[in-house]
C-alpha positions in Angstrom: 1.1 -19.6 9.3 0.5 -18.1 5.8 3.6 -16.9 3.9 4.2 -14.2 1.3 4.2 -16.1 -2.0 5.5 -13.3 -4.2 8.9 -12.0 -3.0 9.5 -8.3 -2.9 11.0 -7.1 -6.2 11.9 -3.9 -8.1 8.3 -3.6 -9.3 7.1 -3.0 -5.7 6.6 0.3 -4.1 9.2 0.4 -1.3 9.9 2.9 1.4 13.0 2.7 3.6 16.5 1.4 3.4 17.3 -1.3 0.9 19.6 -2.6 3.6 16.8 -2.9 6.2 16.9 -5.9 8.4 13.1 -6.4 8.3 10.5 -6.1 5.5 6.9 -5.2 6.2 4.6 -5.8 3.3 1.0 -4.5 3.3 -1.8 -5.4 1.0 -4.1 -2.4 1.3 -7.2 -0.8 -0.1 -7.4 3.0 -0.2 -11.1 3.1 0.7 -10.9 0.5 3.6 -11.4 2.3 6.9 -9.2 -0.3 8.7 -6.4 0.4 6.2 -6.7 4.1 7.0 -6.2 3.3 10.7 -3.3 1.0 9.9 -1.7 3.8 7.8 -0.9 5.7 10.9 0.4 2.6 12.7 2.8 1.9 9.8 4.0 5.5 9.9 4.7 5.1 13.6 6.5 1.8 13.0 8.6 3.4 10.3 9.5 6.3 12.6 10.4 3.8 15.4 12.5 1.4 13.4 13.9 3.8 10.9 16.6 2.2 8.7 15.8 -1.3 10.1 12.4 -1.4 8.4 11.6 -1.6 4.7 7.9 -1.0 4.0 6.3 -2.3 0.8 2.8 -1.4 -0.3 0.7 -3.6 -2.6 -2.7 -2.9 -4.0 -5.6 -5.0 -2.9 -8.7 -3.0 -3.9 -11.9 -4.7 -2.6 -14.0 -3.2 -5.4 -17.3 -4.9 -4.5 -17.3 -3.2 -1.1 -15.4 0.0 -2.0 -16.4 1.7 -5.2 -13.5 4.2 -5.2 -10.8 1.7 -4.4 -9.7 0.9 -7.9 -9.6 4.5 -9.1 -7.7 5.4 -6.0 -5.2 2.6 -6.7 -4.9 3.8 -10.3 -4.3 7.4 -9.0 -1.4 6.1 -6.8 0.1 4.0 -9.6 -0.2 7.0 -12.1 1.5 9.2 -9.6 4.1 6.5 -9.0 4.9 6.2 -12.6 6.0 9.8 -12.4 7.9 9.6 -9.1 5.1 10.6 -6.7 3.7 7.3 -5.4 4.3 7.8 -1.7 2.9 11.4 -1.9 -0.3 10.1 -3.5 -0.4 7.1 -1.2 -0.3 9.4 1.9 -2.8 11.9 0.5 -5.3 9.1 -0.4 -5.3 7.7 3.1 -5.2 11.1 4.8 -8.2 12.3 2.7 -10.1 9.0 2.6 -13.4 10.7 3.5 -13.0 12.6 0.2 -12.2 9.8 -2.2 -13.5 10.5 -5.7 -12.5 12.2 -8.9 -12.2 15.7 -7.5 -9.6 14.4 -5.0 -7.8 12.2 -7.6 -7.6 15.2 -9.9 -6.3 17.5 -7.1 -3.6 15.0 -6.2 -2.4 14.9 -9.8 -2.4 18.7 -10.2 -0.7 19.2 -6.8 2.3 17.3 -8.1 2.3 19.0 -11.5 0.8 16.0 -13.3 -1.8 16.1 -16.0 -5.3 15.3 -14.7 -6.3 14.5 -18.3 -3.6 11.8 -18.5 -4.8 10.5 -15.1 -8.4 10.3 -16.5 -7.1 8.5 -19.7 -5.2 6.0 -17.5 -8.4 5.3 -15.6 -10.3 4.8 -18.9 -7.8 2.7 -20.8 -6.6 0.5 -17.9 -2.9 1.4 -18.1 -2.2 0.4 -14.5 -4.6 -2.5 -14.2 -1.9 -5.1 -14.9 0.2 -3.9 -11.9 -2.9 -3.6 -9.6 -4.1 -7.1 -10.7 -0.6 -8.5 -10.2 -0.5 -7.1 -6.6 -4.0 -8.4 -6.0 -3.4 -11.9 -7.4 -0.1 -12.1 -5.4 -2.2 -11.3 -2.3 -4.7 -14.0 -3.1 -1.9 -16.6 -3.6 -0.5 -15.5 -0.2 -3.8 -16.0 1.5 -5.1 -12.4 1.7 -8.9 -12.3 2.0 -9.3 -8.9 3.5 -7.5 -5.6 4.2 -5.2 -4.6 5.6 -3.1 -7.7 5.5 0.5 -7.6 6.7 3.6 -9.8 6.2 6.6 -9.4 8.4 9.7 -10.9 6.7 7.4 -13.0 4.7 5.2 -14.4 7.5 1.6 -13.3 7.9 0.8 -11.1 10.8 -2.6 -12.3 11.8 -3.5 -9.8 14.6 -5.4 -6.5 14.3 -3.0 -3.7 13.2 -1.7 -2.5 16.5 1.6 -0.8 17.1 2.7 -2.7 20.2 2.0 -6.2 18.7 3.5 -5.4 15.3 6.6 -3.8 16.8 7.1 -6.9 19.0 6.9 -9.1 15.8 9.4 -6.8 14.1 11.7 -6.9 17.1 11.6 -10.7 17.0 12.6 -10.6 13.3 15.5 -8.2 14.2 17.0 -10.6 16.7 16.5 -13.8 14.7 
């Protein structure tokens, strides 16, 4: 079974209790339709497990298949650098059918951020090192498609499905 090669650290986007008993890491692509479906499953898992689950999101934009994936990741990282990562993350998945510069700009403006600074970040590659680091960590961990999940460092190989994933999390809780 594949394992997570890059441990969760302060540079990761984390949601949930730092004292959670189980960590769920996702390598995702904002333009991937399967990731958009998994987004809702993760939300349900978070609601179900509450403080027992720490969720970590890492970028894995599949740019050859998804032309807006990198710009979406930059938008999330830009928002994250100003304290709005999870808001942008949610808005990108919830509006996946509208991915493109108008949506990216709207997300920035909605949170009082400069759309000009976002555009500059897209042009100058400000957030590419973080995105590439996430991506390379995924490759080292055996990720070859999205979404890819790791539950307490072990690869979850099934299709994203609430019942199966919650059973795996339950097993981690009791072990």
